[in-house]
C-alpha positions in Angstrom: -32.8 -7.4 72.9 -31.3 -9.1 76.0 -32.7 -12.4 74.8 -31.0 -11.9 71.4 -27.7 -11.1 73.1 -28.0 -14.2 75.4 -28.8 -16.4 72.4 -25.8 -15.1 70.5 -23.5 -15.5 73.5 -24.8 -19.1 74.1 -24.3 -20.0 70.4 -20.8 -18.5 70.3 -19.8 -20.3 73.5 -21.2 -23.6 72.2 -19.4 -23.2 68.8 -16.1 -22.4 70.6 -16.4 -25.4 72.9 -17.5 -27.8 70.1 -14.6 -26.8 67.8 -12.0 -26.9 70.5 -8.7 -28.6 69.9 -6.0 -25.9 70.8 -2.4 -26.2 71.6 0.1 -27.9 73.8 1.4 -25.1 76.0 4.8 -25.0 77.7 6.3 -22.5 80.1 7.9 -19.6 78.2 5.9 -20.1 75.0 5.1 -16.8 73.3 2.9 -15.9 70.4 1.8 -12.8 68.5 -1.4 -12.5 66.5 -4.3 -10.6 65.0 -8.0 -10.7 65.8 -11.3 -9.7 64.1 -13.4 -8.2 66.9 -17.1 -7.5 67.2 -18.6 -5.7 70.2 -22.3 -5.3 71.0 -23.9 -2.7 73.2 -27.7 -3.3 73.1 -28.7 -2.6 69.5 -25.3 -1.1 68.5 -22.6 -3.3 66.9 -19.1 -2.2 66.1 -16.5 -4.2 64.2 -12.7 -3.8 64.6 -9.3 -5.3 64.3 -6.8 -6.2 67.0 -3.3 -7.3 67.8 -2.3 -9.6 70.7 0.7 -10.9 72.6 0.5 -14.2 74.5 3.0 -15.5 77.2 2.7 -18.8 79.0 4.0 -18.3 82.6 3.4 -22.0 83.4 1.9 -25.0 81.6 -1.6 -23.9 82.7 -1.3 -20.1 83.2 -1.1 -17.6 80.3 -1.0 -13.8 80.2 -2.2 -11.9 77.2 -2.0 -8.3 76.1 -4.4 -7.0 73.4 -5.0 -3.8 71.5 -8.2 -3.5 69.5 -9.2 -0.6 67.3 -12.7 0.2 66.1 -12.7 2.6 63.1 -15.2 5.4 62.8 -18.8 4.1 62.4 -21.8 6.5 62.9 -19.2 9.2 63.9 -17.9 7.0 66.6 -14.4 5.4 66.9 -12.7 3.7 69.8 -9.7 1.7 71.0 -9.3 -0.9 73.8 -6.1 -2.0 75.4 -6.5 -4.9 77.8 -4.4 -7.4 79.8 -5.8 -10.8 80.6 -5.0 -13.9 82.5 -6.1 -17.3 81.1 -6.2 -20.6 83.0 -5.8 -23.3 80.4 -7.7 -26.6 80.4 -6.2 -28.9 77.8 -8.9 -30.8 75.9 -6.7 -32.6 73.5 -3.0 -32.3 72.6 -3.9 -29.5 70.2 -6.8 -27.9 72.0 -7.4 -25.8 75.1 -10.3 -24.0 76.6 -9.9 -21.3 79.2 -11.7 -18.8 81.4 -10.3 -15.3 81.0 -10.2 -12.3 83.5 -8.7 -9.0 82.8 -8.6 -5.2 83.1 -8.5 -2.7 80.3 -8.5 0.9 79.2 -11.1 2.0 76.6 -10.8 5.2 74.6 -13.9 6.6 72.9 -14.3 9.5 70.4 -17.9 10.4 69.6 -18.7 13.2 67.1 -22.4 12.5 67.0 -24.4 14.4 69.7 -27.4 12.3 69.0 -25.8 8.9 69.8 -27.0 8.1 73.3 -25.7 4.8 74.8 -24.3 6.3 78.1 -20.9 4.8 77.5 -20.2 7.0 74.5 -19.6 10.6 75.5 -17.7 13.0 73.2 -14.3 11.9 74.3 -14.1 9.5 77.1 -12.0 6.9 78.8 -13.2 3.9 80.8 -11.6 1.1 82.8 -13.5 -2.2 82.2 -13.2 -5.4 84.1 -13.5 -8.4 81.8 -14.8 -12.0 82.2 -14.7 -14.4 79.3 -14.2 -17.8 77.9 -12.0 -18.8 75.0 -10.5 -21.7 73.0 -7.4 -22.3 71.0 -6.7 -24.8 68.3 -3.2 -25.5 67.1 -3.3 -25.7 63.3 0.4 -26.5 63.2 3.4 -26.3 65.6 3.5 -22.5 65.1 0.0 -21.4 64.0 -2.9 -21.1 66.5 -6.6 -20.4 65.7 -8.5 -18.9 68.6 -11.9 -17.5 69.6 -13.1 -15.7 72.7 -16.3 -14.3 74.1 -15.9 -11.6 76.7 -18.2 -9.5 78.9 -16.8 -6.1 79.6 -18.1 -4.6 82.9 -17.8 -0.9 83.5 -19.9 -0.2 86.6 -23.1 1.6 87.2 -22.6 4.7 85.1 -21.9 3.0 81.8 -23.4 0.1 79.9 -21.6 -3.2 79.9 -21.1 -5.0 76.6 -20.2 -8.3 74.9 -17.1 -8.6 72.8 -16.3 -11.5 70.4 -12.9 -12.1 68.9 -11.6 -14.6 66.3 -8.0 -14.7 65.3 -4.7 -16.3 64.4 -1.5 -16.3 66.4 2.1 -17.3 65.5 3.9 -19.1 68.3 7.6 -18.7 68.6 
C-alpha cells in the first residue's frame, strides 16, 4: 500500500510541476476560491469540498486559510481548518510553484465502531502539521487554477495521511 501511495504522490507532484504556469503575485493580492479535496489514509479514501482565502504578504510570501468538509462516508464525516504559508517560486509570468507548511485543526465524527484506523475515534479532534507542494496557473487576470499535494503529520498516536486538492480561486 505504501508503494501505491508513493506512486500516486510522485505522479501528482510530476503532473503539478509539468502543468505549472501560475500567477504574477503582488503584495496585498487577495483571492477566494473552492477546492475538490481527496485524502488517503492507507486503504481508506475520502472526498470532500473546501473553501480558501489567499493573501500575498509580499511578492514571494503568501498566507492561506482553508476549510475542508468531508461528508459522511462509511458512517464517518470530518472537517479540517488549516492555515498555511507558501513561498512562491515564479516559473513564468502566469505560473508559480511553492512549498507549503501549516497547522490545522481536524474534527472527526465516527459512528462506525468497526472502523479502525487509529485516527478515527467516535468524536475526535487533532492538530496536524502539514508539509506540501503546490502550483498555481493564472487562467486570466482574476481566475487562478491551482493544485496541491499535502502530507498531514499527527504524531505517534494517529496515522499520517496524504491530501490532494485541485481548485479555482478568484483574485481581487
